[in-house]
PyMOL Python script that loads the backbone (N, CA, C, O; Angstrom):
from pymol import cmd

cmd.read_pdbstr("""\
ATOM      1  N   MET A   1      72.991 101.487 -59.517  1.00  0.00           N
ATOM      2  CA  MET A   1      74.279 101.902 -58.999  1.00  0.00           C
ATOM      3  C   MET A   1      74.144 103.149 -58.125  1.00  0.00           C
ATOM      4  O   MET A   1      74.777 103.237 -57.072  1.00  0.00           O
ATOM      5  N   ALA A   2      73.335 104.100 -58.549  1.00  0.00           N
ATOM      6  CA  ALA A   2      73.160 105.334 -57.779  1.00  0.00           C
ATOM      7  C   ALA A   2      72.450 105.050 -56.459  1.00  0.00           C
ATOM      8  O   ALA A   2      72.709 105.707 -55.452  1.00  0.00           O
ATOM      9  N   SER A   3      71.552 104.065 -56.474  1.00  0.00           N
ATOM     10  CA  SER A   3      70.837 103.706 -55.258  1.00  0.00           C
ATOM     11  C   SER A   3      71.791 103.156 -54.198  1.00  0.00           C
ATOM     12  O   SER A   3      71.652 103.453 -53.012  1.00  0.00           O
ATOM     13  N   GLU A   4      72.765 102.348 -54.639  1.00  0.00           N
ATOM     14  CA  GLU A   4      73.756 101.813 -53.694  1.00  0.00           C
ATOM     15  C   GLU A   4      74.626 102.915 -53.127  1.00  0.00           C
ATOM     16  O   GLU A   4      74.975 102.887 -51.947  1.00  0.00           O
ATOM     17  N   ASP A   5      74.982 103.894 -53.961  1.00  0.00           N
ATOM     18  CA  ASP A   5      75.783 105.022 -53.481  1.00  0.00           C
ATOM     19  C   ASP A   5      75.008 105.843 -52.451  1.00  0.00           C
ATOM     20  O   ASP A   5      75.583 106.307 -51.467  1.00  0.00           O
ATOM     21  N   LYS A   6      73.705 106.022 -52.675  1.00  0.00           N
ATOM     22  CA  LYS A   6      72.887 106.758 -51.718  1.00  0.00           C
ATOM     23  C   LYS A   6      72.795 106.008 -50.396  1.00  0.00           C
ATOM     24  O   LYS A   6      72.881 106.618 -49.330  1.00  0.00           O
ATOM     25  N   LYS A   7      72.621 104.687 -50.456  1.00  0.00           N
ATOM     26  CA  LYS A   7      72.542 103.890 -49.237  1.00  0.00           C
ATOM     27  C   LYS A   7      73.862 103.937 -48.481  1.00  0.00           C
ATOM     28  O   LYS A   7      73.882 104.052 -47.255  1.00  0.00           O
ATOM     29  N   ARG A   8      74.960 103.846 -49.218  1.00  0.00           N
ATOM     30  CA  ARG A   8      76.282 103.893 -48.587  1.00  0.00           C
ATOM     31  C   ARG A   8      76.506 105.261 -47.948  1.00  0.00           C
ATOM     32  O   ARG A   8      77.024 105.358 -46.836  1.00  0.00           O
ATOM     33  N   GLY A   9      76.114 106.314 -48.659  1.00  0.00           N
ATOM     34  CA  GLY A   9      76.257 107.665 -48.119  1.00  0.00           C
ATOM     35  C   GLY A   9      75.408 107.878 -46.888  1.00  0.00           C
ATOM     36  O   GLY A   9      75.849 108.490 -45.915  1.00  0.00           O
ATOM     37  N   LEU A  10      74.172 107.366 -46.931  1.00  0.00           N
ATOM     38  CA  LEU A  10      73.295 107.477 -45.775  1.00  0.00           C
ATOM     39  C   LEU A  10      73.847 106.689 -44.589  1.00  0.00           C
ATOM     40  O   LEU A  10      73.752 107.138 -43.447  1.00  0.00           O
ATOM     41  N   GLY A  11      74.418 105.530 -44.855  1.00  0.00           N
ATOM     42  CA  GLY A  11      75.033 104.731 -43.794  1.00  0.00           C
ATOM     43  C   GLY A  11      76.185 105.465 -43.132  1.00  0.00           C
ATOM     44  O   GLY A  11      76.369 105.380 -41.918  1.00  0.00           O
ATOM     45  N   GLU A  12      76.960 106.185 -43.932  1.00  0.00           N
ATOM     46  CA  GLU A  12      78.071 106.965 -43.374  1.00  0.00           C
ATOM     47  C   GLU A  12      77.563 108.113 -42.516  1.00  0.00           C
ATOM     48  O   GLU A  12      78.168 108.441 -41.495  1.00  0.00           O
ATOM     49  N   VAL A  13      76.460 108.724 -42.920  1.00  0.00           N
ATOM     50  CA  VAL A  13      75.874 109.807 -42.126  1.00  0.00           C
ATOM     51  C   VAL A  13      75.368 109.267 -40.788  1.00  0.00           C
ATOM     52  O   VAL A  13      75.532 109.910 -39.751  1.00  0.00           O
ATOM     53  N   VAL A  14      74.758 108.092 -40.818  1.00  0.00           N
ATOM     54  CA  VAL A  14      74.260 107.474 -39.589  1.00  0.00           C
ATOM     55  C   VAL A  14      75.427 107.139 -38.665  1.00  0.00           C
ATOM     56  O   VAL A  14      75.332 107.335 -37.454  1.00  0.00           O
ATOM     57  N   LYS A  15      76.522 106.639 -39.221  1.00  0.00           N
ATOM     58  CA  LYS A  15      77.709 106.346 -38.405  1.00  0.00           C
ATOM     59  C   LYS A  15      78.249 107.624 -37.766  1.00  0.00           C
ATOM     60  O   LYS A  15      78.590 107.639 -36.583  1.00  0.00           O
ATOM     61  N   ALA A  16      78.325 108.688 -38.553  1.00  0.00           N
ATOM     62  CA  ALA A  16      78.832 109.959 -38.031  1.00  0.00           C
ATOM     63  C   ALA A  16      77.932 110.483 -36.916  1.00  0.00           C
ATOM     64  O   ALA A  16      78.416 110.991 -35.905  1.00  0.00           O
ATOM     65  N   GLU A  17      76.620 110.356 -37.108  1.00  0.00           N
ATOM     66  CA  GLU A  17      75.680 110.809 -36.080  1.00  0.00           C
ATOM     67  C   GLU A  17      75.859 110.009 -34.792  1.00  0.00           C
ATOM     68  O   GLU A  17      75.778 110.567 -33.698  1.00  0.00           O
ATOM     69  N   SER A  18      76.098 108.720 -34.915  1.00  0.00           N
ATOM     70  CA  SER A  18      76.306 107.886 -33.733  1.00  0.00           C
ATOM     71  C   SER A  18      77.578 108.292 -32.994  1.00  0.00           C
ATOM     72  O   SER A  18      77.602 108.320 -31.764  1.00  0.00           O
ATOM     73  N   MET A  19      78.624 108.605 -33.734  1.00  0.00           N
ATOM     74  CA  MET A  19      79.876 109.019 -33.102  1.00  0.00           C
ATOM     75  C   MET A  19      79.717 110.376 -32.419  1.00  0.00           C
ATOM     76  O   MET A  19      80.261 110.595 -31.336  1.00  0.00           O
ATOM     77  N   ILE A  20      78.979 111.279 -33.042  1.00  0.00           N
ATOM     78  CA  ILE A  20      78.731 112.582 -32.418  1.00  0.00           C
ATOM     79  C   ILE A  20      77.920 112.401 -31.145  1.00  0.00           C
ATOM     80  O   ILE A  20      78.183 113.057 -30.137  1.00  0.00           O
ATOM     81  N   GLN A  21      76.939 111.518 -31.190  1.00  0.00           N
ATOM     82  CA  GLN A  21      76.119 111.237 -30.009  1.00  0.00           C
ATOM     83  C   GLN A  21      76.985 110.692 -28.876  1.00  0.00           C
ATOM     84  O   GLN A  21      76.787 111.053 -27.716  1.00  0.00           O
ATOM     85  N   LEU A  22      77.938 109.831 -29.204  1.00  0.00           N
ATOM     86  CA  LEU A  22      78.844 109.303 -28.183  1.00  0.00           C
ATOM     87  C   LEU A  22      79.694 110.410 -27.577  1.00  0.00           C
ATOM     88  O   LEU A  22      79.947 110.412 -26.373  1.00  0.00           O
ATOM     89  N   ALA A  23      80.134 111.349 -28.404  1.00  0.00           N
ATOM     90  CA  ALA A  23      81.004 112.419 -27.920  1.00  0.00           C
ATOM     91  C   ALA A  23      80.254 113.426 -27.054  1.00  0.00           C
ATOM     92  O   ALA A  23      80.862 114.081 -26.208  1.00  0.00           O
ATOM     93  N   ILE A  24      78.955 113.559 -27.250  1.00  0.00           N
ATOM     94  CA  ILE A  24      78.181 114.561 -26.529  1.00  0.00           C
ATOM     95  C   ILE A  24      77.531 114.003 -25.265  1.00  0.00           C
ATOM     96  O   ILE A  24      77.232 114.769 -24.349  1.00  0.00           O
ATOM     97  N   ALA A  25      77.308 112.706 -25.190  1.00  0.00           N
ATOM     98  CA  ALA A  25      76.527 112.110 -24.108  1.00  0.00           C
ATOM     99  C   ALA A  25      77.109 112.389 -22.722  1.00  0.00           C
ATOM    100  O   ALA A  25      76.379 112.823 -21.831  1.00  0.00           O
ATOM    101  N   LEU A  26      78.368 112.155 -22.529  1.00  0.00           N
ATOM    102  CA  LEU A  26      78.961 112.314 -21.188  1.00  0.00           C
ATOM    103  C   LEU A  26      79.027 113.779 -20.756  1.00  0.00           C
ATOM    104  O   LEU A  26      78.599 114.089 -19.644  1.00  0.00           O
ATOM    105  N   PRO A  27      79.542 114.688 -21.576  1.00  0.00           N
ATOM    106  CA  PRO A  27      79.553 116.088 -21.126  1.00  0.00           C
ATOM    107  C   PRO A  27      78.150 116.656 -20.900  1.00  0.00           C
ATOM    108  O   PRO A  27      77.941 117.434 -19.970  1.00  0.00           O
ATOM    109  N   ALA A  28      77.199 116.274 -21.737  1.00  0.00           N
ATOM    110  CA  ALA A  28      75.835 116.770 -21.565  1.00  0.00           C
ATOM    111  C   ALA A  28      75.229 116.241 -20.267  1.00  0.00           C
ATOM    112  O   ALA A  28      74.560 116.980 -19.546  1.00  0.00           O
ATOM    113  N   GLY A  29      75.463 114.968 -19.971  1.00  0.00           N
ATOM    114  CA  GLY A  29      74.957 114.399 -18.723  1.00  0.00           C
ATOM    115  C   GLY A  29      75.550 115.085 -17.513  1.00  0.00           C
ATOM    116  O   GLY A  29      74.838 115.383 -16.554  1.00  0.00           O
ATOM    117  N   CYS A  30      76.843 115.338 -17.546  1.00  0.00           N
ATOM    118  CA  CYS A  30      77.498 116.025 -16.425  1.00  0.00           C
ATOM    119  C   CYS A  30      76.974 117.450 -16.273  1.00  0.00           C
ATOM    120  O   CYS A  30      76.742 117.914 -15.157  1.00  0.00           O
ATOM    121  N   LEU A  31      76.789 118.140 -17.391  1.00  0.00           N
ATOM    122  CA  LEU A  31      76.298 119.514 -17.332  1.00  0.00           C
ATOM    123  C   LEU A  31      74.882 119.571 -16.773  1.00  0.00           C
ATOM    124  O   LEU A  31      74.583 120.402 -15.916  1.00  0.00           O
ATOM    125  N   ILE A  32      74.024 118.705 -17.249  1.00  0.00           N
ATOM    126  CA  ILE A  32      72.643 118.687 -16.759  1.00  0.00           C
ATOM    127  C   ILE A  32      72.607 118.311 -15.277  1.00  0.00           C
ATOM    128  O   ILE A  32      71.860 118.910 -14.504  1.00  0.00           O
ATOM    129  N   GLY A  33      73.410 117.320 -14.879  1.00  0.00           N
ATOM    130  CA  GLY A  33      73.479 116.941 -13.467  1.00  0.00           C
ATOM    131  C   GLY A  33      74.004 118.068 -12.600  1.00  0.00           C
ATOM    132  O   GLY A  33      73.514 118.282 -11.492  1.00  0.00           O
ATOM    133  N   TRP A  34      74.998 118.790 -13.096  1.00  0.00           N
ATOM    134  CA  TRP A  34      75.571 119.908 -12.353  1.00  0.00           C
ATOM    135  C   TRP A  34      74.546 121.024 -12.179  1.00  0.00           C
ATOM    136  O   TRP A  34      74.409 121.588 -11.094  1.00  0.00           O
ATOM    137  N   LEU A  35      73.826 121.337 -13.258  1.00  0.00           N
ATOM    138  CA  LEU A  35      72.817 122.389 -13.173  1.00  0.00           C
ATOM    139  C   LEU A  35      71.680 122.000 -12.227  1.00  0.00           C
ATOM    140  O   LEU A  35      71.242 122.812 -11.411  1.00  0.00           O
ATOM    141  N   ALA A  36      71.208 120.769 -12.336  1.00  0.00           N
ATOM    142  CA  ALA A  36      70.142 120.308 -11.445  1.00  0.00           C
ATOM    143  C   ALA A  36      70.633 120.251  -9.998  1.00  0.00           C
ATOM    144  O   ALA A  36      69.901 120.623  -9.082  1.00  0.00           O
ATOM    145  N   GLY A  37      71.858 119.789  -9.790  1.00  0.00           N
ATOM    146  CA  GLY A  37      72.417 119.741  -8.443  1.00  0.00           C
ATOM    147  C   GLY A  37      72.644 121.128  -7.871  1.00  0.00           C
ATOM    148  O   GLY A  37      72.430 121.349  -6.679  1.00  0.00           O
ATOM    149  N   GLY A  38      73.074 122.059  -8.701  1.00  0.00           N
ATOM    150  CA  GLY A  38      73.249 123.436  -8.243  1.00  0.00           C
ATOM    151  C   GLY A  38      71.930 124.062  -7.826  1.00  0.00           C
ATOM    152  O   GLY A  38      71.854 124.773  -6.823  1.00  0.00           O
ATOM    153  N   TRP A  39      70.884 123.788  -8.612  1.00  0.00           N
ATOM    154  CA  TRP A  39      69.556 124.276  -8.234  1.00  0.00           C
ATOM    155  C   TRP A  39      69.121 123.670  -6.895  1.00  0.00           C
ATOM    156  O   TRP A  39      68.612 124.369  -6.019  1.00  0.00           O
ATOM    157  N   ALA A  40      69.332 122.357  -6.756  1.00  0.00           N
ATOM    158  CA  ALA A  40      68.939 121.688  -5.514  1.00  0.00           C
ATOM    159  C   ALA A  40      69.769 122.199  -4.332  1.00  0.00           C
ATOM    160  O   ALA A  40      69.249 122.322  -3.223  1.00  0.00           O
ATOM    161  N   ASP A  41      71.053 122.498  -4.560  1.00  0.00           N
ATOM    162  CA  ASP A  41      71.893 123.080  -3.501  1.00  0.00           C
ATOM    163  C   ASP A  41      71.299 124.394  -2.994  1.00  0.00           C
ATOM    164  O   ASP A  41      71.175 124.615  -1.790  1.00  0.00           O
ATOM    165  N   ARG A  42      70.936 125.256  -3.939  1.00  0.00           N
ATOM    166  CA  ARG A  42      70.366 126.553  -3.545  1.00  0.00           C
ATOM    167  C   ARG A  42      68.985 126.389  -2.898  1.00  0.00           C
ATOM    168  O   ARG A  42      68.652 127.080  -1.935  1.00  0.00           O
ATOM    169  N   HIS A  43      68.209 125.484  -3.432  1.00  0.00           N
ATOM    170  CA  HIS A  43      66.847 125.307  -2.936  1.00  0.00           C
ATOM    171  C   HIS A  43      66.825 124.710  -1.525  1.00  0.00           C
ATOM    172  O   HIS A  43      66.032 125.136  -0.686  1.00  0.00           O
ATOM    173  N   PHE A  44      67.684 123.735  -1.265  1.00  0.00           N
ATOM    174  CA  PHE A  44      67.696 123.049   0.030  1.00  0.00           C
ATOM    175  C   PHE A  44      68.801 123.535   0.957  1.00  0.00           C
ATOM    176  O   PHE A  44      68.975 122.984   2.044  1.00  0.00           O
ATOM    177  N   HIS A  45      69.556 124.563   0.547  1.00  0.00           N
ATOM    178  CA  HIS A  45      70.630 125.157   1.347  1.00  0.00           C
ATOM    179  C   HIS A  45      71.656 124.112   1.776  1.00  0.00           C
ATOM    180  O   HIS A  45      72.029 124.024   2.946  1.00  0.00           O
ATOM    181  N   GLN A  46      72.094 123.336   0.816  1.00  0.00           N
ATOM    182  CA  GLN A  46      73.130 122.321   1.044  1.00  0.00           C
ATOM    183  C   GLN A  46      74.318 122.638   0.122  1.00  0.00           C
ATOM    184  O   GLN A  46      74.238 123.527  -0.726  1.00  0.00           O
ATOM    185  N   HIS A  47      75.420 121.894   0.303  1.00  0.00           N
ATOM    186  CA  HIS A  47      76.594 122.132  -0.537  1.00  0.00           C
ATOM    187  C   HIS A  47      77.110 120.868  -1.201  1.00  0.00           C
ATOM    188  O   HIS A  47      78.141 120.910  -1.872  1.00  0.00           O
ATOM    189  N   TRP A  48      76.439 119.770  -1.038  1.00  0.00           N
ATOM    190  CA  TRP A  48      76.929 118.500  -1.567  1.00  0.00           C
ATOM    191  C   TRP A  48      76.081 117.952  -2.705  1.00  0.00           C
ATOM    192  O   TRP A  48      76.512 117.033  -3.402  1.00  0.00           O
ATOM    193  N   ILE A  49      74.910 118.483  -2.903  1.00  0.00           N
ATOM    194  CA  ILE A  49      73.996 117.927  -3.895  1.00  0.00           C
ATOM    195  C   ILE A  49      74.518 118.153  -5.317  1.00  0.00           C
ATOM    196  O   ILE A  49      74.262 117.339  -6.204  1.00  0.00           O
ATOM    197  N   GLY A  50      75.239 119.241  -5.539  1.00  0.00           N
ATOM    198  CA  GLY A  50      75.809 119.502  -6.863  1.00  0.00           C
ATOM    199  C   GLY A  50      76.781 118.415  -7.284  1.00  0.00           C
ATOM    200  O   GLY A  50      76.813 118.024  -8.451  1.00  0.00           O
ATOM    201  N   ILE A  51      77.575 117.926  -6.338  1.00  0.00           N
ATOM    202  CA  ILE A  51      78.525 116.851  -6.638  1.00  0.00           C
ATOM    203  C   ILE A  51      77.778 115.566  -6.978  1.00  0.00           C
ATOM    204  O   ILE A  51      78.155 114.852  -7.908  1.00  0.00           O
ATOM    205  N   VAL A  52      76.731 115.275  -6.234  1.00  0.00           N
ATOM    206  CA  VAL A  52      75.915 114.098  -6.520  1.00  0.00           C
ATOM    207  C   VAL A  52      75.267 114.238  -7.897  1.00  0.00           C
ATOM    208  O   VAL A  52      75.168 113.265  -8.646  1.00  0.00           O
ATOM    209  N   GLY A  53      74.829 115.450  -8.223  1.00  0.00           N
ATOM    210  CA  GLY A  53      74.241 115.687  -9.542  1.00  0.00           C
ATOM    211  C   GLY A  53      75.217 115.427 -10.666  1.00  0.00           C
ATOM    212  O   GLY A  53      74.856 114.837 -11.685  1.00  0.00           O
ATOM    213  N   ILE A  54      76.463 115.865 -10.488  1.00  0.00           N
ATOM    214  CA  ILE A  54      77.488 115.605 -11.504  1.00  0.00           C
ATOM    215  C   ILE A  54      77.730 114.103 -11.645  1.00  0.00           C
ATOM    216  O   ILE A  54      77.835 113.590 -12.759  1.00  0.00           O
ATOM    217  N   LEU A  55      77.817 113.405 -10.520  1.00  0.00           N
ATOM    218  CA  LEU A  55      78.051 111.959 -10.567  1.00  0.00           C
ATOM    219  C   LEU A  55      76.894 111.217 -11.222  1.00  0.00           C
ATOM    220  O   LEU A  55      77.113 110.301 -12.014  1.00  0.00           O
ATOM    221  N   LEU A  56      75.666 111.606 -10.897  1.00  0.00           N
ATOM    222  CA  LEU A  56      74.502 110.975 -11.519  1.00  0.00           C
ATOM    223  C   LEU A  56      74.446 111.297 -13.016  1.00  0.00           C
ATOM    224  O   LEU A  56      74.092 110.442 -13.828  1.00  0.00           O
ATOM    225  N   GLY A  57      74.795 112.529 -13.371  1.00  0.00           N
ATOM    226  CA  GLY A  57      74.841 112.901 -14.782  1.00  0.00           C
ATOM    227  C   GLY A  57      75.897 112.119 -15.534  1.00  0.00           C
ATOM    228  O   GLY A  57      75.670 111.696 -16.668  1.00  0.00           O
ATOM    229  N   ALA A  58      77.060 111.920 -14.908  1.00  0.00           N
ATOM    230  CA  ALA A  58      78.111 111.127 -15.539  1.00  0.00           C
ATOM    231  C   ALA A  58      77.664 109.681 -15.715  1.00  0.00           C
ATOM    232  O   ALA A  58      77.931 109.067 -16.748  1.00  0.00           O
ATOM    233  N   ALA A  59      76.988 109.139 -14.713  1.00  0.00           N
ATOM    234  CA  ALA A  59      76.481 107.770 -14.826  1.00  0.00           C
ATOM    235  C   ALA A  59      75.467 107.669 -15.964  1.00  0.00           C
ATOM    236  O   ALA A  59      75.491 106.711 -16.737  1.00  0.00           O
ATOM    237  N   ALA A  60      74.584 108.650 -16.064  1.00  0.00           N
ATOM    238  CA  ALA A  60      73.608 108.647 -17.154  1.00  0.00           C
ATOM    239  C   ALA A  60      74.303 108.765 -18.506  1.00  0.00           C
ATOM    240  O   ALA A  60      73.887 108.129 -19.474  1.00  0.00           O
ATOM    241  N   GLY A  61      75.354 109.570 -18.581  1.00  0.00           N
ATOM    242  CA  GLY A  61      76.119 109.690 -19.819  1.00  0.00           C
ATOM    243  C   GLY A  61      76.777 108.379 -20.208  1.00  0.00           C
ATOM    244  O   GLY A  61      76.754 107.991 -21.376  1.00  0.00           O
ATOM    245  N   PHE A  62      77.365 107.691 -19.230  1.00  0.00           N
ATOM    246  CA  PHE A  62      77.984 106.395 -19.516  1.00  0.00           C
ATOM    247  C   PHE A  62      76.953 105.367 -19.964  1.00  0.00           C
ATOM    248  O   PHE A  62      77.218 104.571 -20.865  1.00  0.00           O
ATOM    249  N   ILE A  63      75.786 105.380 -19.341  1.00  0.00           N
ATOM    250  CA  ILE A  63      74.731 104.447 -19.755  1.00  0.00           C
ATOM    251  C   ILE A  63      74.344 104.715 -21.207  1.00  0.00           C
ATOM    252  O   ILE A  63      74.175 103.783 -21.993  1.00  0.00           O
ATOM    253  N   GLN A  64      74.206 105.992 -21.557  1.00  0.00           N
ATOM    254  CA  GLN A  64      73.863 106.335 -22.941  1.00  0.00           C
ATOM    255  C   GLN A  64      74.973 105.905 -23.900  1.00  0.00           C
ATOM    256  O   GLN A  64      74.692 105.420 -24.996  1.00  0.00           O
ATOM    257  N   ILE A  65      76.222 106.080 -23.495  1.00  0.00           N
ATOM    258  CA  ILE A  65      77.344 105.657 -24.335  1.00  0.00           C
ATOM    259  C   ILE A  65      77.302 104.147 -24.544  1.00  0.00           C
ATOM    260  O   ILE A  65      77.472 103.676 -25.669  1.00  0.00           O
ATOM    261  N   PHE A  66      77.080 103.387 -23.483  1.00  0.00           N
ATOM    262  CA  PHE A  66      77.031 101.933 -23.613  1.00  0.00           C
ATOM    263  C   PHE A  66      75.862 101.488 -24.479  1.00  0.00           C
ATOM    264  O   PHE A  66      76.007 100.566 -25.281  1.00  0.00           O
ATOM    265  N   ARG A  67      74.705 102.130 -24.331  1.00  0.00           N
ATOM    266  CA  ARG A  67      73.554 101.774 -25.165  1.00  0.00           C
ATOM    267  C   ARG A  67      73.833 102.053 -26.635  1.00  0.00           C
ATOM    268  O   ARG A  67      73.553 101.220 -27.498  1.00  0.00           O
ATOM    269  N   THR A  68      74.380 103.217 -26.910  1.00  0.00           N
ATOM    270  CA  THR A  68      74.666 103.579 -28.298  1.00  0.00           C
ATOM    271  C   THR A  68      75.731 102.668 -28.884  1.00  0.00           C
ATOM    272  O   THR A  68      75.607 102.219 -30.023  1.00  0.00           O
ATOM    273  N   ALA A  69      76.778 102.394 -28.116  1.00  0.00           N
ATOM    274  CA  ALA A  69      77.854 101.535 -28.607  1.00  0.00           C
ATOM    275  C   ALA A  69      77.365 100.114 -28.833  1.00  0.00           C
ATOM    276  O   ALA A  69      77.732  99.488 -29.827  1.00  0.00           O
ATOM    277  N   SER A  70      76.543  99.595 -27.927  1.00  0.00           N
ATOM    278  CA  SER A  70      76.060  98.221 -28.112  1.00  0.00           C
ATOM    279  C   SER A  70      75.115  98.142 -29.306  1.00  0.00           C
ATOM    280  O   SER A  70      75.122  97.145 -30.027  1.00  0.00           O
ATOM    281  N   LYS A  71      74.312  99.162 -29.525  1.00  0.00           N
ATOM    282  CA  LYS A  71      73.451  99.183 -30.714  1.00  0.00           C
ATOM    283  C   LYS A  71      74.303  99.255 -31.969  1.00  0.00           C
ATOM    284  O   LYS A  71      74.028  98.576 -32.958  1.00  0.00           O
ATOM    285  N   PHE A  72      75.333 100.078 -31.923  1.00  0.00           N
ATOM    286  CA  PHE A  72      76.230 100.240 -33.062  1.00  0.00           C
ATOM    287  C   PHE A  72      76.935  98.914 -33.376  1.00  0.00           C
ATOM    288  O   PHE A  72      77.073  98.547 -34.543  1.00  0.00           O
ATOM    289  N   LEU A  73      77.373  98.207 -32.353  1.00  0.00           N
ATOM    290  CA  LEU A  73      78.077  96.933 -32.566  1.00  0.00           C
ATOM    291  C   LEU A  73      77.141  95.807 -32.953  1.00  0.00           C
ATOM    292  O   LEU A  73      77.523  94.936 -33.735  1.00  0.00           O
ATOM    293  N   SER A  74      75.922  95.799 -32.426  1.00  0.00           N
ATOM    294  CA  SER A  74      74.984  94.719 -32.746  1.00  0.00           C
ATOM    295  C   SER A  74      74.424  94.848 -34.154  1.00  0.00           C
ATOM    296  O   SER A  74      74.012  93.854 -34.751  1.00  0.00           O
ATOM    297  N   ASP A  75      74.404  96.067 -34.692  1.00  0.00           N
ATOM    298  CA  ASP A  75      73.927  96.269 -36.059  1.00  0.00           C
ATOM    299  C   ASP A  75      74.945  95.776 -37.082  1.00  0.00           C
ATOM    300  O   ASP A  75      74.629  95.660 -38.266  1.00  0.00           O
ATOM    301  N   GLY A  76      76.157  95.487 -36.634  1.00  0.00           N
ATOM    302  CA  GLY A  76      77.195  94.981 -37.519  1.00  0.00           C
ATOM    303  C   GLY A  76      77.769  96.032 -38.446  1.00  0.00           C
ATOM    304  O   GLY A  76      78.211  95.720 -39.552  1.00  0.00           O
ATOM    305  N   ARG A  77      77.761  97.273 -37.998  1.00  0.00           N
ATOM    306  CA  ARG A  77      78.256  98.356 -38.852  1.00  0.00           C
ATOM    307  C   ARG A  77      79.730  98.461 -38.783  1.00  0.00           C
ATOM    308  O   ARG A  77      80.319  99.320 -39.439  1.00  0.00           O
TER     309      ARG A  77
END
""", "prot")
cmd.dss("prot")
cmd.show_as("cartoon", "prot")
cmd.util.cbc("prot")
cmd.orient("prot")
C-alpha cells in the first residue's frame, strides 16, 4: 500500500514539473532570443536583429511547449 502511495506521489511531482516546464518555456525562449539579438544588434550595428531574436526565441518556446504537451498526452497521464 505504501509503495502505491509513493508511486502516486511521484507521479504528481512529475506532472507538476511538466506544468512548470510549460509555464517557463515561452518566456525563457523569448528572453534568451532577446539577449542574443541584442548582442547581435550591438555587434553588427543593426537595430532589427533583436526583434528577430525574440521571434526565434518565441518559436523555440512554442516548439518546447508542443513537445512537452505531446509527451504528456501520449504517456496517458
